[in-house]
LOMAR-314560 format. One record per residue (C-alpha): residue number from 1; residue in three letters; x, y, z. Coordinates in steps of 0.5 Angstrom, whole numbers. Layout:
N
R; NUM; ala; X; Y; Z
...
***
This chain:
383
R; 1; met; 308; 139; 11
R; 2; thr; 305; 146; 10
R; 3; ala; 299; 147; 14
R; 4; ala; 292; 148; 10
R; 5; pro; 289; 155; 10
R; 6; leu; 283; 155; 15
R; 7; thr; 278; 157; 10
R; 8; ala; 281; 151; 5
R; 9; leu; 276; 146; 6
R; 10; ser; 276; 138; 4
R; 11; glu; 273; 136; -2
R; 12; asp; 268; 132; 3
R; 13; glu; 267; 139; 6
R; 14; lys; 266; 143; 0
R; 15; leu; 260; 138; -2
R; 16; phe; 257; 138; 4
R; 17; gln; 257; 146; 4
R; 18; ser; 254; 146; -3
R; 19; met; 249; 141; -1
R; 20; val; 246; 145; 5
R; 21; arg; 247; 152; 1
R; 22; lys; 243; 149; -4
R; 23; phe; 237; 146; 1
R; 24; ala; 237; 153; 4
R; 25; lys; 236; 157; -2
R; 26; asp; 231; 152; -6
R; 27; lys; 227; 150; 0
R; 28; ile; 228; 155; 5
R; 29; gly; 229; 162; 2
R; 30; pro; 222; 162; -1
R; 31; his; 219; 162; 5
R; 32; val; 223; 166; 10
R; 33; ala; 219; 172; 10
R; 34; asp; 212; 168; 11
R; 35; met; 216; 164; 17
R; 36; asp; 218; 171; 20
R; 37; arg; 211; 173; 20
R; 38; asp; 208; 167; 22
R; 39; met; 213; 166; 28
R; 40; lys; 214; 159; 26
R; 41; ile; 219; 154; 22
R; 42; arg; 215; 150; 17
R; 43; lys; 214; 143; 18
R; 44; asp; 216; 141; 11
R; 45; ile; 223; 145; 12
R; 46; leu; 224; 141; 19
R; 47; asp; 223; 135; 16
R; 48; gly; 228; 137; 10
R; 49; cys; 233; 138; 15
R; 50; phe; 232; 131; 18
R; 51; gln; 232; 128; 11
R; 52; leu; 238; 132; 9
R; 53; gly; 242; 129; 15
R; 54; ile; 243; 136; 18
R; 55; met; 240; 135; 25
R; 56; gly; 244; 129; 27
R; 57; ile; 251; 131; 24
R; 58; glu; 256; 128; 29
R; 59; ile; 251; 122; 31
R; 60; pro; 255; 116; 29
R; 61; glu; 252; 112; 24
R; 62; glu; 250; 106; 28
R; 63; his; 245; 111; 31
R; 64; gly; 242; 113; 25
R; 65; gly; 247; 120; 24
R; 66; ala; 251; 122; 19
R; 67; gly; 257; 120; 23
R; 68; ser; 261; 127; 21
R; 69; ser; 265; 132; 25
R; 70; phe; 264; 138; 29
R; 71; phe; 267; 143; 23
R; 72; ser; 261; 140; 19
R; 73; ser; 256; 142; 24
R; 74; ile; 259; 149; 24
R; 75; leu; 259; 149; 16
R; 76; ala; 252; 147; 16
R; 77; ile; 250; 153; 21
R; 78; glu; 253; 158; 17
R; 79; ala; 250; 156; 10
R; 80; leu; 243; 156; 13
R; 81; ala; 244; 163; 17
R; 82; glu; 246; 166; 10
R; 83; val; 239; 165; 8
R; 84; asp; 235; 164; 15
R; 85; ala; 238; 165; 22
R; 86; ser; 232; 162; 25
R; 87; val; 233; 155; 21
R; 88; ser; 240; 156; 23
R; 89; val; 239; 156; 30
R; 90; cys; 235; 150; 31
R; 91; val; 240; 146; 27
R; 92; asp; 245; 149; 32
R; 93; val; 242; 148; 38
R; 94; gln; 240; 141; 36
R; 95; asn; 248; 139; 34
R; 96; thr; 252; 143; 38
R; 97; leu; 248; 143; 45
R; 98; val; 244; 137; 45
R; 99; ile; 247; 132; 41
R; 100; asn; 254; 134; 44
R; 101; ala; 252; 134; 51
R; 102; ile; 249; 127; 50
R; 103; leu; 255; 124; 46
R; 104; arg; 259; 127; 51
R; 105; trp; 256; 125; 58
R; 106; gly; 250; 120; 56
R; 107; thr; 250; 113; 58
R; 108; arg; 250; 108; 53
R; 109; glu; 243; 107; 54
R; 110; gln; 241; 114; 54
R; 111; gln; 245; 115; 47
R; 112; ala; 241; 108; 44
R; 113; arg; 235; 111; 46
R; 114; tyr; 235; 119; 44
R; 115; leu; 241; 119; 39
R; 116; pro; 237; 115; 33
R; 117; lys; 231; 119; 35
R; 118; leu; 235; 126; 34
R; 119; ala; 238; 124; 28
R; 120; ser; 231; 122; 25
R; 121; ser; 225; 126; 28
R; 122; trp; 226; 129; 35
R; 123; val; 228; 136; 36
R; 124; gly; 232; 137; 42
R; 125; ala; 232; 144; 46
R; 126; tyr; 237; 146; 52
R; 127; ala; 234; 149; 58
R; 128; leu; 239; 153; 63
R; 129; ser; 236; 160; 63
R; 130; glu; 231; 162; 68
R; 131; pro; 227; 168; 70
R; 132; ala; 232; 170; 75
R; 133; ser; 238; 167; 72
R; 134; gly; 241; 169; 65
R; 135; ser; 248; 171; 65
R; 136; asp; 248; 169; 72
R; 137; ala; 247; 162; 69
R; 138; phe; 248; 158; 76
R; 139; ala; 243; 162; 80
R; 140; leu; 238; 157; 79
R; 141; gln; 231; 156; 82
R; 142; cys; 229; 150; 79
R; 143; arg; 229; 145; 84
R; 144; cys; 230; 137; 84
R; 145; glu; 229; 132; 89
R; 146; lys; 230; 125; 89
R; 147; arg; 224; 121; 91
R; 148; gly; 224; 113; 91
R; 149; asp; 227; 111; 84
R; 150; asp; 225; 118; 81
R; 151; trp; 227; 125; 81
R; 152; val; 222; 130; 82
R; 153; leu; 223; 137; 79
R; 154; asn; 219; 144; 80
R; 155; gly; 220; 151; 77
R; 156; ser; 221; 154; 71
R; 157; lys; 225; 156; 65
R; 158; leu; 225; 162; 60
R; 159; trp; 228; 164; 53
R; 160; ile; 229; 156; 51
R; 161; thr; 230; 156; 44
R; 162; asn; 227; 150; 40
R; 163; ala; 222; 149; 46
R; 164; gly; 216; 150; 41
R; 165; glu; 218; 144; 37
R; 166; ala; 222; 140; 42
R; 167; asn; 221; 133; 44
R; 168; val; 227; 132; 49
R; 169; phe; 230; 137; 53
R; 170; val; 237; 138; 56
R; 171; leu; 235; 141; 63
R; 172; met; 239; 143; 69
R; 173; ala; 236; 144; 76
R; 174; thr; 239; 144; 83
R; 175; ser; 238; 140; 89
R; 176; asp; 240; 146; 94
R; 177; thr; 240; 153; 92
R; 178; gly; 245; 154; 98
R; 179; leu; 250; 149; 94
R; 180; gly; 251; 154; 88
R; 181; tyr; 254; 150; 82
R; 182; lys; 255; 144; 86
R; 183; gly; 248; 143; 87
R; 184; ile; 246; 143; 80
R; 185; thr; 244; 136; 76
R; 186; ala; 243; 135; 69
R; 187; phe; 237; 131; 66
R; 188; leu; 234; 129; 60
R; 189; val; 227; 131; 60
R; 190; glu; 222; 128; 55
R; 191; arg; 216; 133; 53
R; 192; asp; 210; 128; 55
R; 193; phe; 213; 127; 62
R; 194; pro; 208; 128; 67
R; 195; gly; 208; 135; 70
R; 196; phe; 212; 138; 64
R; 197; lys; 209; 144; 60
R; 198; val; 211; 148; 55
R; 199; gly; 209; 155; 56
R; 200; lys; 209; 162; 53
R; 201; lys; 212; 163; 46
R; 202; glu; 216; 170; 46
R; 203; asp; 214; 175; 41
R; 204; lys; 221; 177; 39
R; 205; leu; 225; 182; 35
R; 206; gly; 229; 177; 31
R; 207; ile; 230; 170; 29
R; 208; arg; 222; 170; 30
R; 209; ala; 221; 163; 26
R; 210; ser; 225; 160; 32
R; 211; ser; 221; 158; 38
R; 212; thr; 223; 161; 44
R; 213; cys; 219; 159; 50
R; 214; glu; 218; 158; 58
R; 215; leu; 218; 151; 61
R; 216; ile; 214; 150; 67
R; 217; leu; 215; 144; 71
R; 218; glu; 210; 142; 77
R; 219; asp; 212; 136; 80
R; 220; cys; 215; 133; 74
R; 221; val; 217; 126; 75
R; 222; ile; 224; 124; 72
R; 223; pro; 226; 117; 72
R; 224; ala; 233; 116; 75
R; 225; ala; 236; 113; 68
R; 226; asn; 235; 120; 65
R; 227; val; 240; 124; 70
R; 228; leu; 245; 126; 65
R; 229; gly; 252; 126; 67
R; 230; glu; 254; 125; 75
R; 231; ile; 249; 128; 80
R; 232; gly; 251; 135; 82
R; 233; lys; 256; 135; 76
R; 234; gly; 251; 139; 72
R; 235; tyr; 255; 145; 72
R; 236; lys; 260; 141; 68
R; 237; val; 255; 139; 63
R; 238; ala; 253; 146; 62
R; 239; ile; 259; 150; 62
R; 240; glu; 263; 145; 57
R; 241; thr; 257; 144; 52
R; 242; leu; 256; 152; 52
R; 243; asn; 263; 153; 50
R; 244; glu; 262; 149; 44
R; 245; gly; 256; 152; 43
R; 246; arg; 259; 159; 42
R; 247; ile; 263; 157; 36
R; 248; gly; 256; 155; 33
R; 249; ile; 253; 162; 35
R; 250; gly; 259; 165; 32
R; 251; ala; 258; 161; 25
R; 252; gln; 251; 163; 25
R; 253; met; 253; 170; 26
R; 254; val; 258; 170; 20
R; 255; gly; 252; 167; 16
R; 256; ile; 248; 173; 17
R; 257; ala; 253; 178; 16
R; 258; gln; 255; 174; 9
R; 259; gly; 247; 173; 7
R; 260; ala; 246; 181; 8
R; 261; phe; 253; 182; 4
R; 262; asp; 251; 178; -2
R; 263; his; 244; 182; -2
R; 264; thr; 248; 188; -2
R; 265; val; 253; 187; -7
R; 266; arg; 248; 185; -12
R; 267; tyr; 244; 191; -10
R; 268; val; 249; 196; -11
R; 269; gln; 251; 193; -18
R; 270; glu; 244; 194; -20
R; 271; arg; 241; 201; -17
R; 272; lys; 243; 207; -21
R; 273; gln; 243; 214; -18
R; 274; phe; 246; 220; -22
R; 275; gly; 247; 216; -28
R; 276; gln; 251; 210; -26
R; 277; thr; 250; 204; -21
R; 278; ile; 252; 206; -14
R; 279; gly; 257; 201; -13
R; 280; ser; 261; 205; -18
R; 281; phe; 262; 210; -13
R; 282; gln; 268; 210; -9
R; 283; gly; 265; 211; -2
R; 284; val; 261; 205; -3
R; 285; gln; 266; 201; -6
R; 286; phe; 270; 203; 1
R; 287; gln; 264; 200; 5
R; 288; ile; 264; 194; 1
R; 289; ala; 271; 193; 2
R; 290; asp; 270; 194; 10
R; 291; met; 264; 189; 10
R; 292; ala; 268; 184; 6
R; 293; thr; 274; 184; 11
R; 294; glu; 270; 184; 17
R; 295; ile; 266; 178; 15
R; 296; gln; 273; 174; 13
R; 297; ala; 276; 176; 20
R; 298; ala; 270; 173; 23
R; 299; arg; 270; 167; 19
R; 300; leu; 277; 166; 21
R; 301; leu; 276; 166; 28
R; 302; val; 270; 162; 28
R; 303; tyr; 274; 156; 23
R; 304; asn; 280; 157; 28
R; 305; ala; 276; 155; 34
R; 306; ala; 272; 150; 31
R; 307; arg; 279; 147; 28
R; 308; leu; 282; 147; 35
R; 309; lys; 276; 144; 38
R; 310; glu; 276; 138; 33
R; 311; ala; 283; 137; 34
R; 312; gly; 282; 136; 42
R; 313; leu; 286; 142; 43
R; 314; pro; 284; 148; 48
R; 315; phe; 279; 153; 45
R; 316; leu; 275; 156; 50
R; 317; thr; 279; 163; 49
R; 318; glu; 278; 162; 42
R; 319; ala; 271; 160; 42
R; 320; ala; 269; 167; 46
R; 321; met; 273; 171; 41
R; 322; ala; 269; 168; 35
R; 323; lys; 263; 169; 38
R; 324; leu; 264; 176; 41
R; 325; phe; 267; 179; 34
R; 326; ser; 263; 175; 30
R; 327; ser; 256; 178; 33
R; 328; glu; 259; 185; 33
R; 329; val; 261; 184; 26
R; 330; ala; 254; 181; 24
R; 331; glu; 251; 187; 27
R; 332; arg; 255; 192; 23
R; 333; val; 255; 189; 17
R; 334; ser; 247; 188; 17
R; 335; ser; 247; 195; 19
R; 336; gln; 251; 198; 13
R; 337; ala; 247; 193; 9
R; 338; val; 241; 197; 11
R; 339; asn; 244; 204; 9
R; 340; leu; 247; 202; 2
R; 341; phe; 240; 199; 1
R; 342; gly; 237; 206; 3
R; 343; gly; 230; 207; 4
R; 344; val; 228; 201; 1
R; 345; gly; 232; 197; 6
R; 346; phe; 228; 200; 12
R; 347; thr; 222; 196; 9
R; 348; arg; 220; 189; 9
R; 349; glu; 220; 188; 2
R; 350; phe; 227; 188; 2
R; 351; pro; 231; 182; 6
R; 352; val; 236; 186; 9
R; 353; glu; 232; 189; 15
R; 354; lys; 231; 182; 17
R; 355; tyr; 238; 180; 17
R; 356; tyr; 239; 187; 22
R; 357; arg; 234; 184; 26
R; 358; asp; 237; 177; 27
R; 359; ala; 244; 179; 28
R; 360; lys; 242; 183; 35
R; 361; ile; 241; 176; 39
R; 362; gly; 248; 174; 37
R; 363; gln; 251; 179; 43
R; 364; ile; 246; 176; 48
R; 365; tyr; 244; 169; 48
R; 366; glu; 249; 163; 50
R; 367; gly; 253; 168; 54
R; 368; thr; 253; 176; 53
R; 369; ser; 258; 180; 49
R; 370; asn; 261; 182; 56
R; 371; leu; 261; 175; 59
R; 372; gln; 265; 173; 53
R; 373; arg; 270; 179; 54
R; 374; gln; 270; 177; 62
R; 375; thr; 272; 170; 59
R; 376; ile; 277; 172; 55
R; 377; ala; 280; 177; 60
R; 378; lys; 280; 172; 65
R; 379; asn; 284; 167; 61
R; 380; leu; 289; 172; 59
R; 381; leu; 291; 174; 66
R; 382; lys; 291; 167; 69
R; 383; gly; 299; 169; 69
***
């Protein structure tokens, strides 16, 4: 039997992708500029994401989710990013980080409590980074201490995506900084737990409608039932979840590149200079060809990593490659898009400057490009 091409989608996948693209174009598209300016995703758009089922793609039907696949999450993230990267990353974090962590590490009781809410109305966030632990993810200072039947957390988190809207946080803390990664435990922290507060919202270059906030924990009381996974094994929850999350960021970057490219193709076929459309010039055609080729190469890397993950095969190296390459492609393609639009591309009256701003974060969050290179090299040089 001949294996299907990576970009060949099943009928169900095509229908799903088409549905998400239509939602993005019709419901999100008219509000992208306003949300970017206001630094906030509209509530009706978030509600629409829940109603469409894309906030709980892999949640089993018994818990109110779509009962679909990881690859479907990747298709949704990509399709949304073609229109707006902020909504895309909200859906990405919900599905590839929060829900994946609970599906993999949560007890039956935790899944029964949180998955129906995450499928219907609750936004989730993933809280690992701190002021002193960005790329050095396990240099955590947020402390956890067992007191009776509860845990008490003290410290802060920084750069937490979805924090402004989130109802529940997958949060890492350490019982002893001297133990390194072995002291880390993962917790499910609800927004209204005593001692928990969402702090400053960051004013960012790109993905501005996506909330990125500080979290403050002051004697925050967490029930013992809200430990996610094993005590002292929070590093496994963090690392293995982020490995999957990298594929989601790769999909987001492919979507950004595709969105910028689509606007550019339309523009070069309309804009006239020297008595003809600029798309008729060979120099512009070569640039369009290079952009399309890089996008397709990035998509193949992302789809391959997602298919490997879904098949239960090793995918760590492929996920790092997908995130590394697609984030750099998104920056190059969106930059070229601004160039081809010319002066108007540098203004906010036209859409490509926002794709350019949104692309930059792909080389930073969920593991910088240099960390991806380190991961790839380590796996290649194992012997």
